[in-house]
N, C-alpha and C positions, 0 to 999 in steps of 0.2 A: 286309866288308859289312855293311850296316844291318840289323837285324833287326825294328825297329819298322815297322810299316806307318802311313802318313800319309794321310788324305784329300787328293786332289790335284783340281785343274781345270787346264783350259788354254783360252786363247783365242788364236786366229791370226786377224789381221785382213788385209785387202787394201787397208786405207786406207793412202795414203802422205802424208797432210797432216800435218806434224809436231805442230802445235798440238792437233789432235784425239788424235793418239796419245798425247801426254804427259797430256792431259786424261783419257783412257781409263786409263791408267797409275796416276794419281792416285786416280781412282775405284776402281779395284780394290785398291789399297792401303788405302782406307778399308772396303771391304766384303768382303774375303776373311774368311771366318770364323776364329775363333781356332782354333788346332789343325790347320789345313790349309794347303796351299801351293798358289798359283796360278801357273802359267808362261804369261805372255804374249810372243808371239812378233810382231814388227811391223816395219816398213820405213818409212824417209823418204825422200822425193826431193829430191836437190839441196840438202842442209841442212848447215849447221854447227851443231852443238850445244856450247854452252860449260857450264863447270861453275858451281856456284852463286855463287862468289865471284870470277869472273874478270872482266877488264875487255874487252868485245867488242872495242873498237878496236885493243886490243893482239894479241888471239888471231886475227883475222879479217880478211882484206882485204874490207871491208865493201863499198867502192865496186864491186868486182869481182862480188862475190856478187850485189848489187842489180842491175848491168847483165845478168847472166845469169839473172835471175829467181829467185835461189835464196833460202832462208830462213835466218835467224839466230835460234837458239831458246836459252833459258836453261833447264836442269832443275834440280830441286829439289836434286840430290846434288852433292857436291863432285867434285874431280878435274879432268881437263884437257878442251881442245876436242878434238872429233872431227867428222870428215866422214861424212856418210851419203848413199848413193844406191842405185840399185835393186840395186847388186852386195853390198850389207852387209845382214847381218840382224841385228837387234835381239833380245834376249830380256831378260825382268825376272821375276824369282823374288819374290812377294808374299806376305807371311805376317806371323805376330805375333812379338813378342821372344823367346817361349819356344820356338816352333817353328823359328826361324830357326836355319839351321846351314850356315854358309859352305862348309865343307870338303864337305859333301853336295851342296850345289848347285852346286859348282865340278864335282864328280865326274859330275854330268849332263852338262856341256858337254863335258868331256875324254873320258867315255865316248861320248858320241856321236861324237866325231871319231874315237875309236880304232875304233868299230865300222866305220867308213868306212876305216879303213886310213891314218888321220892319227895320228901320235904327237905328241900335244899335252901340254904341261907348264905348270904354274902357276909364274911367276916374279916374284919382287920384289913390290910393293905392290898391283899391281893388274892384271897382265898375264897373259895366256896365250901361249906362245910355240909355234913349230914351227919346228925348224932354227935356234934361236936367234933368230928374228924375230917380231915380235908380230902375231898373228892376231886378238886380243881384248883390249879395255881393260874393266875394270870398275869400278864406282862404287856408292855406297852410301847409303842414306837412312833415317833413323828419324824417325817422327812419332808421338809418345805411345807407345802399346803396339805400333805397326806398323812393319814394317820392309820395305825391299826391296833388292834387289841386283840390278842391270842392267848389260848391257855390249853390246858389238858384235862381230860375227863377220865378217870379211872374207872374202868369198866370190870377188867379181870387182869389186872396187870401182876405179874410175878414177882412180889414184894421182896421173896428172897434175893432175887436177881437185882433188884433196885437197891437193897441194902449192900449187896457184894460189890456194887460199882460206885455207888454215891458215898463220899467221904463228908460227911455233914460236920460242921464245927459244933463242938459241945456248946458254945456260947450260944449258938441258935436254938440247939434242943433244949438249954436251960430255959431261954427265953419263953419257949413253948410249953414248958413244964413236962416234958416228955423225956424219956431215956434213949429212943432210938428212933431213926427214920420210918421205920416199920410201924410203930405205934402211933405216930402222927398221921397215918393215911387210911383210907377206908377205900375198898373196892364196892362199885356199886352193886354188884352182883350179890354182896352179902345182905344188902335190904331188898334187893329185887331179884331173885335168882333166876327167873326167865330172862333177863336182858341181854341183848346182844349188840353187836356193833350196829349191823343194818336198823334194828329198832330204834336204837338213841339216834342215828342219822335221820332217820324219817321224822322222829318226834321234833328235832332241832329245825329241821326246814318246815314243819308244819307250824311250830311256834314262830319261826322267823317270819313267815307270811302273815300270821295272826298279828303279830306286834307292829309289824310295819305297814299292814293295810294293803300289801301287794302280793300277786304270786310271782315267786322268783323265776327268772329267766334262767334255764340251765346250761351252764358253760361246758365247752368241751375243749380238748388240747387244739382241735381246729381253729379255735379262737385267738389262740396265743402265738406270738412271733419266736418260732423255735431257736432263732439265731440268737435273740435277746435273753431268753432264759438261759441256754447255754452258757453264755458270757457270766450270768449271774452265779451258775453252778460252779464254775471255774473257781470263782472267789471263795464260795464257801466250802470248797473242797481243800483250798490251798493251806499248807502248814501256817504262812504267814498270818491268815485271818485265824485260823482255828485255835493255834497253839501260842502265837505271839513269841517272844523272845525269853527264854529261861536264862535269867541272870544269876551270877553266883552270890546270891544275898548271904550276909554274915550277922544279920541282926532283923528281927521284925517284930511288930506289936499290934496286937488284934483287941478289937472292942466290938460292941453291939450296941446301936442306937435304934430309937424308934423308925428311923427311915431305912434301916438295914444295917449290914455289918461294914466294918473298915477294918483292912489290914495294910499296914505300911512296912513294906520291905526293903531294906537299904544294905548297900555294900559299903562298909565304913573302913577307911585307912588313914592314918595320920591325924585322928580326931575329926576328920570331916566325912560327910556323905559324899561318896564318888559316884554313886548310882542309886535310885529309888525307883520303886514302882508301887501303885495304889490298886488294891482289888476290892471290890465290893459287890453285894447283891442289891445295891438300892435301884429301885425302881427308876429313879431318875438318873439314867446312866450318864448324861451329859454334863451335869454337875462334878462329877469326879473322873470324867474321862481325861487321861494325859496327866493326872494331879501328881503323879511322880516327879515330874520336872521341878515342881515347886521346892522340892527337898533337896535336890543335887546341888553340891557344893556349900550347904550350910554346915556350921558346926554340929558334932554330934552331941548336943546338949538338950536337956528338956525345954530350955527357954528358946533355941533356935528352931527346934523342930515345931514347936507351938506357934512361934511367930511366922514360920513357913506355911503352916497351916492357914493362916488367916488369908491367905491367896484364894483358897477355895471359896465359891461363892455360897451365899446363902447360910441355912442353919447348919448345914453339914461342917462348913468350915468352922464355925463357932464351938460346935461340940467337939470336932477332932482336935482344936487348938486347946480347949480345957483337958481332954483326956491326955494329950502328949505332956502338958505342963506339969502334970503330977506324976509323972513316970520318974523310976530311978533308974538311972543309967550309970 
């Protein structure tokens, strides 16, 4: 049990517009006072949210989502694609680097679920499981001295819709030992039939107060600078941020490592890589951000690609270099 009390605040929104909700999240990140923690609870309607370095066309059935009036959103954090509807509750813990405590934050989530009779445990790099199936995925973001940790809680998500929109790589499913995205996840209502979004919201706020030793200050929209939130919303809504550039690639290679997926897509002409992009669901999005530039101009051979991969920092660079070196091109 934690003995130090931390000032906390809470914002629960009824808005279900994804671009607005991510803009508010960004605003709270910038404006949560140092030494305190804000818990933000929010929902999106019919939305696919992709990680910072993912390829939207590879992760989502874009045409189907458009036909159904859905939204494609790119978040600031790394990690993989998720589906949001009214049966999903999202949470974000926003704080500064010194006060950030992932174990304490996750205890708020698992503690809230346990108070409702649901035995939830943290698993792997970013999941919360119940009965061995995923009920929550988590991702993380740092900007200067500010940090957030956010995630999903599946209450009564339409898993058929989820499977219709998310095009999960077979490599990821194989790594999880399952055959489909539907079989990986569990709606909390399956183990707690009386559960509703308001009930879970109340449990989270109560757990938040208990674990941080302080009663949360309840925030309202009146506490926000509307013009600043609107500026962030424009960015999240823009095609430049959501979609990036779709280049005419002629070759790609894909692998999966302990830290996440890796896809290298190249446009090859005259034996050289003319253009390249790297996509990943790695939680450490900064390590691979813009890594495609390392491969532009190099010879299209395993040796040259492997050498270029050495420019990627850390373990990812070593793993990718070894993978590319053994390819047959």
